[in-house]
PDB file of N, CA, C and O in Angstrom:
ATOM      1  N   MET A   1     -37.866  -3.661  18.663  1.00  0.00           N
ATOM      2  CA  MET A   1     -37.085  -4.668  17.962  1.00  0.00           C
ATOM      3  C   MET A   1     -36.107  -3.962  17.038  1.00  0.00           C
ATOM      4  O   MET A   1     -36.445  -2.997  16.353  1.00  0.00           O
ATOM      5  N   ARG A   2     -34.881  -4.476  17.044  1.00  0.00           N
ATOM      6  CA  ARG A   2     -33.847  -3.947  16.158  1.00  0.00           C
ATOM      7  C   ARG A   2     -33.362  -5.077  15.258  1.00  0.00           C
ATOM      8  O   ARG A   2     -33.170  -6.207  15.707  1.00  0.00           O
ATOM      9  N   ILE A   3     -33.167  -4.754  13.982  1.00  0.00           N
ATOM     10  CA  ILE A   3     -32.711  -5.715  12.986  1.00  0.00           C
ATOM     11  C   ILE A   3     -31.330  -5.279  12.522  1.00  0.00           C
ATOM     12  O   ILE A   3     -31.114  -4.113  12.190  1.00  0.00           O
ATOM     13  N   GLU A   4     -30.401  -6.223  12.503  1.00  0.00           N
ATOM     14  CA  GLU A   4     -29.054  -5.920  12.025  1.00  0.00           C
ATOM     15  C   GLU A   4     -28.642  -6.993  11.021  1.00  0.00           C
ATOM     16  O   GLU A   4     -28.715  -8.188  11.311  1.00  0.00           O
ATOM     17  N   VAL A   5     -28.212  -6.561   9.849  1.00  0.00           N
ATOM     18  CA  VAL A   5     -27.691  -7.485   8.843  1.00  0.00           C
ATOM     19  C   VAL A   5     -26.168  -7.456   8.924  1.00  0.00           C
ATOM     20  O   VAL A   5     -25.552  -6.403   8.763  1.00  0.00           O
ATOM     21  N   LYS A   6     -25.572  -8.605   9.171  1.00  0.00           N
ATOM     22  CA  LYS A   6     -24.114  -8.720   9.211  1.00  0.00           C
ATOM     23  C   LYS A   6     -23.631  -8.851   7.768  1.00  0.00           C
ATOM     24  O   LYS A   6     -23.741  -9.917   7.163  1.00  0.00           O
ATOM     25  N   ARG A   7     -23.103  -7.773   7.229  1.00  0.00           N
ATOM     26  CA  ARG A   7     -22.732  -7.721   5.812  1.00  0.00           C
ATOM     27  C   ARG A   7     -21.698  -8.771   5.445  1.00  0.00           C
ATOM     28  O   ARG A   7     -21.704  -9.281   4.325  1.00  0.00           O
ATOM     29  N   ASP A   8     -20.807  -9.101   6.379  1.00  0.00           N
ATOM     30  CA  ASP A   8     -19.778 -10.090   6.063  1.00  0.00           C
ATOM     31  C   ASP A   8     -20.356 -11.495   5.937  1.00  0.00           C
ATOM     32  O   ASP A   8     -19.712 -12.379   5.371  1.00  0.00           O
ATOM     33  N   LEU A   9     -21.555 -11.711   6.454  1.00  0.00           N
ATOM     34  CA  LEU A   9     -22.211 -13.015   6.353  1.00  0.00           C
ATOM     35  C   LEU A   9     -23.231 -13.084   5.216  1.00  0.00           C
ATOM     36  O   LEU A   9     -23.526 -14.168   4.712  1.00  0.00           O
ATOM     37  N   CYS A  10     -23.762 -11.943   4.816  1.00  0.00           N
ATOM     38  CA  CYS A  10     -24.816 -11.908   3.803  1.00  0.00           C
ATOM     39  C   CYS A  10     -24.270 -12.318   2.435  1.00  0.00           C
ATOM     40  O   CYS A  10     -23.239 -11.815   1.988  1.00  0.00           O
ATOM     41  N   ILE A  11     -24.982 -13.248   1.775  1.00  0.00           N
ATOM     42  CA  ILE A  11     -24.587 -13.686   0.435  1.00  0.00           C
ATOM     43  C   ILE A  11     -25.585 -13.237  -0.630  1.00  0.00           C
ATOM     44  O   ILE A  11     -25.457 -13.600  -1.800  1.00  0.00           O
ATOM     45  N   GLY A  12     -26.573 -12.452  -0.224  1.00  0.00           N
ATOM     46  CA  GLY A  12     -27.538 -11.921  -1.184  1.00  0.00           C
ATOM     47  C   GLY A  12     -28.528 -12.938  -1.706  1.00  0.00           C
ATOM     48  O   GLY A  12     -29.034 -12.787  -2.817  1.00  0.00           O
ATOM     49  N   ALA A  13     -28.816 -13.969  -0.932  1.00  0.00           N
ATOM     50  CA  ALA A  13     -29.750 -15.005  -1.367  1.00  0.00           C
ATOM     51  C   ALA A  13     -31.166 -14.452  -1.549  1.00  0.00           C
ATOM     52  O   ALA A  13     -31.925 -14.948  -2.381  1.00  0.00           O
ATOM     53  N   GLY A  14     -31.515 -13.442  -0.782  1.00  0.00           N
ATOM     54  CA  GLY A  14     -32.820 -12.806  -0.929  1.00  0.00           C
ATOM     55  C   GLY A  14     -33.953 -13.485  -0.189  1.00  0.00           C
ATOM     56  O   GLY A  14     -35.110 -13.102  -0.363  1.00  0.00           O
ATOM     57  N   ALA A  15     -33.659 -14.471   0.624  1.00  0.00           N
ATOM     58  CA  ALA A  15     -34.726 -15.154   1.376  1.00  0.00           C
ATOM     59  C   ALA A  15     -35.437 -14.185   2.305  1.00  0.00           C
ATOM     60  O   ALA A  15     -36.649 -14.287   2.498  1.00  0.00           O
ATOM     61  N   CYS A  16     -34.700 -13.250   2.880  1.00  0.00           N
ATOM     62  CA  CYS A  16     -35.321 -12.264   3.769  1.00  0.00           C
ATOM     63  C   CYS A  16     -36.336 -11.411   3.015  1.00  0.00           C
ATOM     64  O   CYS A  16     -37.399 -11.085   3.544  1.00  0.00           O
ATOM     65  N   LEU A  17     -36.003 -11.053   1.775  1.00  0.00           N
ATOM     66  CA  LEU A  17     -36.917 -10.260   0.964  1.00  0.00           C
ATOM     67  C   LEU A  17     -38.179 -11.036   0.608  1.00  0.00           C
ATOM     68  O   LEU A  17     -39.265 -10.462   0.516  1.00  0.00           O
ATOM     69  N   ALA A  18     -38.031 -12.334   0.410  1.00  0.00           N
ATOM     70  CA  ALA A  18     -39.188 -13.167   0.087  1.00  0.00           C
ATOM     71  C   ALA A  18     -40.175 -13.205   1.247  1.00  0.00           C
ATOM     72  O   ALA A  18     -41.386 -13.264   1.034  1.00  0.00           O
ATOM     73  N   VAL A  19     -39.662 -13.172   2.465  1.00  0.00           N
ATOM     74  CA  VAL A  19     -40.523 -13.252   3.652  1.00  0.00           C
ATOM     75  C   VAL A  19     -41.028 -11.876   4.080  1.00  0.00           C
ATOM     76  O   VAL A  19     -42.185 -11.734   4.475  1.00  0.00           O
ATOM     77  N   ALA A  20     -40.174 -10.873   4.005  1.00  0.00           N
ATOM     78  CA  ALA A  20     -40.530  -9.519   4.458  1.00  0.00           C
ATOM     79  C   ALA A  20     -40.063  -8.481   3.432  1.00  0.00           C
ATOM     80  O   ALA A  20     -39.114  -7.739   3.687  1.00  0.00           O
ATOM     81  N   PRO A  21     -40.721  -8.430   2.282  1.00  0.00           N
ATOM     82  CA  PRO A  21     -40.244  -7.577   1.189  1.00  0.00           C
ATOM     83  C   PRO A  21     -40.290  -6.079   1.473  1.00  0.00           C
ATOM     84  O   PRO A  21     -39.605  -5.308   0.802  1.00  0.00           O
ATOM     85  N   ASP A  22     -41.077  -5.658   2.446  1.00  0.00           N
ATOM     86  CA  ASP A  22     -41.154  -4.232   2.757  1.00  0.00           C
ATOM     87  C   ASP A  22     -40.122  -3.808   3.800  1.00  0.00           C
ATOM     88  O   ASP A  22     -40.073  -2.641   4.189  1.00  0.00           O
ATOM     89  N   VAL A  23     -39.302  -4.749   4.251  1.00  0.00           N
ATOM     90  CA  VAL A  23     -38.301  -4.462   5.273  1.00  0.00           C
ATOM     91  C   VAL A  23     -36.903  -4.318   4.670  1.00  0.00           C
ATOM     92  O   VAL A  23     -36.120  -3.476   5.110  1.00  0.00           O
ATOM     93  N   TYR A  24     -36.590  -5.136   3.668  1.00  0.00           N
ATOM     94  CA  TYR A  24     -35.235  -5.227   3.131  1.00  0.00           C
ATOM     95  C   TYR A  24     -35.180  -4.879   1.650  1.00  0.00           C
ATOM     96  O   TYR A  24     -36.176  -4.968   0.932  1.00  0.00           O
ATOM     97  N   VAL A  25     -33.996  -4.484   1.216  1.00  0.00           N
ATOM     98  CA  VAL A  25     -33.655  -4.390  -0.205  1.00  0.00           C
ATOM     99  C   VAL A  25     -32.246  -4.956  -0.351  1.00  0.00           C
ATOM    100  O   VAL A  25     -31.509  -5.064   0.629  1.00  0.00           O
ATOM    101  N   LEU A  26     -31.879  -5.316  -1.576  1.00  0.00           N
ATOM    102  CA  LEU A  26     -30.491  -5.678  -1.865  1.00  0.00           C
ATOM    103  C   LEU A  26     -29.807  -4.448  -2.440  1.00  0.00           C
ATOM    104  O   LEU A  26     -30.329  -3.803  -3.349  1.00  0.00           O
ATOM    105  N   ASP A  27     -28.630  -4.127  -1.900  1.00  0.00           N
ATOM    106  CA  ASP A  27     -27.915  -2.956  -2.376  1.00  0.00           C
ATOM    107  C   ASP A  27     -27.070  -3.298  -3.610  1.00  0.00           C
ATOM    108  O   ASP A  27     -27.195  -4.388  -4.169  1.00  0.00           O
ATOM    109  N   ASP A  28     -26.222  -2.375  -4.027  1.00  0.00           N
ATOM    110  CA  ASP A  28     -25.392  -2.554  -5.223  1.00  0.00           C
ATOM    111  C   ASP A  28     -24.418  -3.720  -5.113  1.00  0.00           C
ATOM    112  O   ASP A  28     -23.971  -4.256  -6.126  1.00  0.00           O
ATOM    113  N   GLU A  29     -24.087  -4.115  -3.881  1.00  0.00           N
ATOM    114  CA  GLU A  29     -23.185  -5.242  -3.657  1.00  0.00           C
ATOM    115  C   GLU A  29     -23.949  -6.547  -3.431  1.00  0.00           C
ATOM    116  O   GLU A  29     -23.369  -7.564  -3.052  1.00  0.00           O
ATOM    117  N   MET A  30     -25.264  -6.499  -3.672  1.00  0.00           N
ATOM    118  CA  MET A  30     -26.153  -7.648  -3.472  1.00  0.00           C
ATOM    119  C   MET A  30     -26.145  -8.118  -2.008  1.00  0.00           C
ATOM    120  O   MET A  30     -26.161  -9.316  -1.724  1.00  0.00           O
ATOM    121  N   LYS A  31     -26.120  -7.163  -1.111  1.00  0.00           N
ATOM    122  CA  LYS A  31     -26.211  -7.415   0.323  1.00  0.00           C
ATOM    123  C   LYS A  31     -27.531  -6.862   0.809  1.00  0.00           C
ATOM    124  O   LYS A  31     -27.968  -5.801   0.364  1.00  0.00           O
ATOM    125  N   ALA A  32     -28.177  -7.585   1.731  1.00  0.00           N
ATOM    126  CA  ALA A  32     -29.442  -7.124   2.288  1.00  0.00           C
ATOM    127  C   ALA A  32     -29.207  -5.913   3.180  1.00  0.00           C
ATOM    128  O   ALA A  32     -28.245  -5.856   3.945  1.00  0.00           O
ATOM    129  N   VAL A  33     -30.111  -4.950   3.061  1.00  0.00           N
ATOM    130  CA  VAL A  33     -30.083  -3.739   3.869  1.00  0.00           C
ATOM    131  C   VAL A  33     -31.492  -3.519   4.406  1.00  0.00           C
ATOM    132  O   VAL A  33     -32.473  -3.658   3.676  1.00  0.00           O
ATOM    133  N   VAL A  34     -31.581  -3.179   5.672  1.00  0.00           N
ATOM    134  CA  VAL A  34     -32.874  -2.863   6.282  1.00  0.00           C
ATOM    135  C   VAL A  34     -33.228  -1.430   5.896  1.00  0.00           C
ATOM    136  O   VAL A  34     -32.503  -0.489   6.221  1.00  0.00           O
ATOM    137  N   THR A  35     -34.348  -1.279   5.201  1.00  0.00           N
ATOM    138  CA  THR A  35     -34.787   0.053   4.803  1.00  0.00           C
ATOM    139  C   THR A  35     -36.024   0.499   5.568  1.00  0.00           C
ATOM    140  O   THR A  35     -36.295   1.695   5.681  1.00  0.00           O
ATOM    141  N   ASN A  36     -36.776  -0.469   6.096  1.00  0.00           N
ATOM    142  CA  ASN A  36     -38.012  -0.143   6.803  1.00  0.00           C
ATOM    143  C   ASN A  36     -38.229  -1.166   7.919  1.00  0.00           C
ATOM    144  O   ASN A  36     -38.934  -2.154   7.711  1.00  0.00           O
ATOM    145  N   PRO A  37     -37.642  -0.952   9.087  1.00  0.00           N
ATOM    146  CA  PRO A  37     -37.753  -1.935  10.167  1.00  0.00           C
ATOM    147  C   PRO A  37     -39.175  -2.142  10.669  1.00  0.00           C
ATOM    148  O   PRO A  37     -39.447  -3.111  11.378  1.00  0.00           O
ATOM    149  N   LYS A  38     -40.072  -1.249  10.313  1.00  0.00           N
ATOM    150  CA  LYS A  38     -41.483  -1.390  10.705  1.00  0.00           C
ATOM    151  C   LYS A  38     -42.332  -1.889   9.536  1.00  0.00           C
ATOM    152  O   LYS A  38     -43.559  -1.803   9.578  1.00  0.00           O
ATOM    153  N   GLY A  39     -41.676  -2.416   8.485  1.00  0.00           N
ATOM    154  CA  GLY A  39     -42.381  -2.835   7.280  1.00  0.00           C
ATOM    155  C   GLY A  39     -43.087  -4.174   7.387  1.00  0.00           C
ATOM    156  O   GLY A  39     -43.733  -4.607   6.432  1.00  0.00           O
ATOM    157  N   ALA A  40     -42.977  -4.833   8.528  1.00  0.00           N
ATOM    158  CA  ALA A  40     -43.647  -6.115   8.751  1.00  0.00           C
ATOM    159  C   ALA A  40     -43.825  -6.291  10.252  1.00  0.00           C
ATOM    160  O   ALA A  40     -43.179  -5.612  11.050  1.00  0.00           O
ATOM    161  N   ASP A  41     -44.705  -7.207  10.623  1.00  0.00           N
ATOM    162  CA  ASP A  41     -44.873  -7.458  12.051  1.00  0.00           C
ATOM    163  C   ASP A  41     -43.673  -8.233  12.589  1.00  0.00           C
ATOM    164  O   ASP A  41     -42.871  -8.776  11.830  1.00  0.00           O
ATOM    165  N   ASP A  42     -43.571  -8.271  13.905  1.00  0.00           N
ATOM    166  CA  ASP A  42     -42.411  -8.893  14.543  1.00  0.00           C
ATOM    167  C   ASP A  42     -42.233 -10.348  14.140  1.00  0.00           C
ATOM    168  O   ASP A  42     -41.104 -10.807  13.962  1.00  0.00           O
ATOM    169  N   ASN A  43     -43.326 -11.076  13.993  1.00  0.00           N
ATOM    170  CA  ASN A  43     -43.238 -12.484  13.610  1.00  0.00           C
ATOM    171  C   ASN A  43     -42.641 -12.635  12.208  1.00  0.00           C
ATOM    172  O   ASN A  43     -41.786 -13.494  11.994  1.00  0.00           O
ATOM    173  N   ALA A  44     -43.074 -11.822  11.266  1.00  0.00           N
ATOM    174  CA  ALA A  44     -42.535 -11.890   9.906  1.00  0.00           C
ATOM    175  C   ALA A  44     -41.054 -11.518   9.881  1.00  0.00           C
ATOM    176  O   ALA A  44     -40.277 -12.102   9.126  1.00  0.00           O
ATOM    177  N   ILE A  45     -40.668 -10.557  10.697  1.00  0.00           N
ATOM    178  CA  ILE A  45     -39.257 -10.172  10.748  1.00  0.00           C
ATOM    179  C   ILE A  45     -38.421 -11.313  11.311  1.00  0.00           C
ATOM    180  O   ILE A  45     -37.341 -11.604  10.796  1.00  0.00           O
ATOM    181  N   LEU A  46     -38.908 -11.954  12.355  1.00  0.00           N
ATOM    182  CA  LEU A  46     -38.192 -13.102  12.917  1.00  0.00           C
ATOM    183  C   LEU A  46     -38.097 -14.222  11.885  1.00  0.00           C
ATOM    184  O   LEU A  46     -37.045 -14.847  11.745  1.00  0.00           O
ATOM    185  N   GLU A  47     -39.169 -14.476  11.172  1.00  0.00           N
ATOM    186  CA  GLU A  47     -39.164 -15.518  10.132  1.00  0.00           C
ATOM    187  C   GLU A  47     -38.201 -15.163   9.001  1.00  0.00           C
ATOM    188  O   GLU A  47     -37.564 -16.045   8.426  1.00  0.00           O
ATOM    189  N   SER A  48     -38.095 -13.873   8.683  1.00  0.00           N
ATOM    190  CA  SER A  48     -37.147 -13.466   7.635  1.00  0.00           C
ATOM    191  C   SER A  48     -35.717 -13.749   8.065  1.00  0.00           C
ATOM    192  O   SER A  48     -34.888 -14.147   7.246  1.00  0.00           O
ATOM    193  N   ALA A  49     -35.422 -13.547   9.345  1.00  0.00           N
ATOM    194  CA  ALA A  49     -34.086 -13.850   9.858  1.00  0.00           C
ATOM    195  C   ALA A  49     -33.831 -15.355   9.829  1.00  0.00           C
ATOM    196  O   ALA A  49     -32.737 -15.793   9.475  1.00  0.00           O
ATOM    197  N   LYS A  50     -34.823 -16.134  10.195  1.00  0.00           N
ATOM    198  CA  LYS A  50     -34.683 -17.591  10.184  1.00  0.00           C
ATOM    199  C   LYS A  50     -34.508 -18.127   8.769  1.00  0.00           C
ATOM    200  O   LYS A  50     -33.890 -19.174   8.576  1.00  0.00           O
ATOM    201  N   ALA A  51     -35.046 -17.420   7.778  1.00  0.00           N
ATOM    202  CA  ALA A  51     -34.957 -17.865   6.387  1.00  0.00           C
ATOM    203  C   ALA A  51     -33.578 -17.653   5.785  1.00  0.00           C
ATOM    204  O   ALA A  51     -33.250 -18.251   4.760  1.00  0.00           O
ATOM    205  N   CYS A  52     -32.767 -16.806   6.412  1.00  0.00           N
ATOM    206  CA  CYS A  52     -31.439 -16.508   5.878  1.00  0.00           C
ATOM    207  C   CYS A  52     -30.544 -17.746   5.962  1.00  0.00           C
ATOM    208  O   CYS A  52     -30.345 -18.290   7.048  1.00  0.00           O
ATOM    209  N   PRO A  53     -30.009 -18.191   4.835  1.00  0.00           N
ATOM    210  CA  PRO A  53     -29.199 -19.416   4.840  1.00  0.00           C
ATOM    211  C   PRO A  53     -27.868 -19.279   5.580  1.00  0.00           C
ATOM    212  O   PRO A  53     -27.276 -20.289   5.962  1.00  0.00           O
ATOM    213  N   THR A  54     -27.391 -18.059   5.789  1.00  0.00           N
ATOM    214  CA  THR A  54     -26.120 -17.863   6.485  1.00  0.00           C
ATOM    215  C   THR A  54     -26.288 -17.249   7.875  1.00  0.00           C
ATOM    216  O   THR A  54     -25.305 -16.912   8.535  1.00  0.00           O
ATOM    217  N   LEU A  55     -27.536 -17.107   8.312  1.00  0.00           N
ATOM    218  CA  LEU A  55     -27.835 -16.486   9.610  1.00  0.00           C
ATOM    219  C   LEU A  55     -27.179 -15.118   9.743  1.00  0.00           C
ATOM    220  O   LEU A  55     -26.580 -14.797  10.770  1.00  0.00           O
ATOM    221  N   ALA A  56     -27.301 -14.327   8.697  1.00  0.00           N
ATOM    222  CA  ALA A  56     -26.693 -13.000   8.665  1.00  0.00           C
ATOM    223  C   ALA A  56     -27.569 -11.932   9.314  1.00  0.00           C
ATOM    224  O   ALA A  56     -27.123 -10.800   9.498  1.00  0.00           O
ATOM    225  N   ILE A  57     -28.802 -12.276   9.662  1.00  0.00           N
ATOM    226  CA  ILE A  57     -29.718 -11.295  10.229  1.00  0.00           C
ATOM    227  C   ILE A  57     -29.861 -11.556  11.721  1.00  0.00           C
ATOM    228  O   ILE A  57     -30.274 -12.632  12.152  1.00  0.00           O
ATOM    229  N   TYR A  58     -29.509 -10.547  12.485  1.00  0.00           N
ATOM    230  CA  TYR A  58     -29.597 -10.623  13.943  1.00  0.00           C
ATOM    231  C   TYR A  58     -30.774  -9.777  14.400  1.00  0.00           C
ATOM    232  O   TYR A  58     -30.984  -8.666  13.913  1.00  0.00           O
ATOM    233  N   ILE A  59     -31.535 -10.313  15.337  1.00  0.00           N
ATOM    234  CA  ILE A  59     -32.704  -9.629  15.877  1.00  0.00           C
ATOM    235  C   ILE A  59     -32.473  -9.381  17.364  1.00  0.00           C
ATOM    236  O   ILE A  59     -32.052 -10.275  18.098  1.00  0.00           O
ATOM    237  N   TYR A  60     -32.751  -8.163  17.792  1.00  0.00           N
ATOM    238  CA  TYR A  60     -32.611  -7.768  19.189  1.00  0.00           C
ATOM    239  C   TYR A  60     -33.954  -7.247  19.695  1.00  0.00           C
ATOM    240  O   TYR A  60     -34.680  -6.570  18.967  1.00  0.00           O
ATOM    241  N   ASP A  61     -34.278  -7.568  20.952  1.00  0.00           N
ATOM    242  CA  ASP A  61     -35.522  -7.050  21.512  1.00  0.00           C
ATOM    243  C   ASP A  61     -35.335  -5.594  21.926  1.00  0.00           C
ATOM    244  O   ASP A  61     -34.255  -5.028  21.755  1.00  0.00           O
ATOM    245  N   ASP A  62     -36.384  -4.994  22.466  1.00  0.00           N
ATOM    246  CA  ASP A  62     -36.348  -3.575  22.810  1.00  0.00           C
ATOM    247  C   ASP A  62     -35.360  -3.260  23.932  1.00  0.00           C
ATOM    248  O   ASP A  62     -34.966  -2.107  24.103  1.00  0.00           O
ATOM    249  N   ASP A  63     -34.960  -4.268  24.690  1.00  0.00           N
ATOM    250  CA  ASP A  63     -33.968  -4.078  25.749  1.00  0.00           C
ATOM    251  C   ASP A  63     -32.542  -4.311  25.244  1.00  0.00           C
ATOM    252  O   ASP A  63     -31.587  -4.201  26.013  1.00  0.00           O
ATOM    253  N   GLY A  64     -32.395  -4.634  23.953  1.00  0.00           N
ATOM    254  CA  GLY A  64     -31.079  -4.866  23.376  1.00  0.00           C
ATOM    255  C   GLY A  64     -30.594  -6.296  23.472  1.00  0.00           C
ATOM    256  O   GLY A  64     -29.466  -6.594  23.079  1.00  0.00           O
ATOM    257  N   LYS A  65     -31.431  -7.190  23.992  1.00  0.00           N
ATOM    258  CA  LYS A  65     -31.054  -8.603  24.112  1.00  0.00           C
ATOM    259  C   LYS A  65     -31.204  -9.286  22.753  1.00  0.00           C
ATOM    260  O   LYS A  65     -32.228  -9.146  22.083  1.00  0.00           O
ATOM    261  N   GLN A  66     -30.167 -10.028  22.358  1.00  0.00           N
ATOM    262  CA  GLN A  66     -30.225 -10.760  21.096  1.00  0.00           C
ATOM    263  C   GLN A  66     -31.223 -11.907  21.225  1.00  0.00           C
ATOM    264  O   GLN A  66     -31.111 -12.743  22.122  1.00  0.00           O
ATOM    265  N   VAL A  67     -32.205 -11.938  20.315  1.00  0.00           N
ATOM    266  CA  VAL A  67     -33.206 -13.004  20.333  1.00  0.00           C
ATOM    267  C   VAL A  67     -33.052 -13.980  19.165  1.00  0.00           C
ATOM    268  O   VAL A  67     -33.608 -15.079  19.185  1.00  0.00           O
ATOM    269  N   PHE A  68     -32.292 -13.566  18.149  1.00  0.00           N
ATOM    270  CA  PHE A  68     -31.987 -14.460  17.034  1.00  0.00           C
ATOM    271  C   PHE A  68     -30.718 -13.976  16.349  1.00  0.00           C
ATOM    272  O   PHE A  68     -30.556 -12.771  16.155  1.00  0.00           O
ATOM    273  N   PRO A  69     -29.820 -14.867  15.980  1.00  0.00           N
ATOM    274  CA  PRO A  69     -29.798 -16.277  16.340  1.00  0.00           C
ATOM    275  C   PRO A  69     -29.634 -16.438  17.859  1.00  0.00           C
ATOM    276  O   PRO A  69     -29.064 -15.582  18.536  1.00  0.00           O
ATOM    277  N   ILE A  70     -30.140 -17.534  18.356  1.00  0.00           N
ATOM    278  CA  ILE A  70     -30.086 -17.805  19.781  1.00  0.00           C
ATOM    279  C   ILE A  70     -28.630 -18.010  20.195  1.00  0.00           C
ATOM    280  O   ILE A  70     -27.890 -18.766  19.566  1.00  0.00           O
ATOM    281  N   VAL A  71     -28.245 -17.336  21.243  1.00  0.00           N
ATOM    282  CA  VAL A  71     -26.885 -17.483  21.779  1.00  0.00           C
ATOM    283  C   VAL A  71     -26.941 -18.270  23.075  1.00  0.00           C
ATOM    284  O   VAL A  71     -27.898 -18.188  23.844  1.00  0.00           O
ATOM    285  N   GLY A  72     -25.897 -19.024  23.284  1.00  0.00           N
ATOM    286  CA  GLY A  72     -25.809 -19.580  24.560  1.00  0.00           C
ATOM    287  C   GLY A  72     -25.789 -20.966  24.831  1.00  0.00           C
ATOM    288  O   GLY A  72     -25.710 -21.367  25.992  1.00  0.00           O
TER     289      GLY A  72
END
């Protein structure tokens, strides 16, 4: 699983940190940054992406297919 935070969409709400605090931090610009992609199980990481109010967190499976947000 790969986690990508789209910085142009992130507003620093911190919802991702509330769900998966060992995965993300807010940087100096108050943007979420992935610091430990293995800091939570896959379900918690998916839930952290769903919690983002701007859908700034994209999740990809091991084959590189986007699994969140759902496309299509």
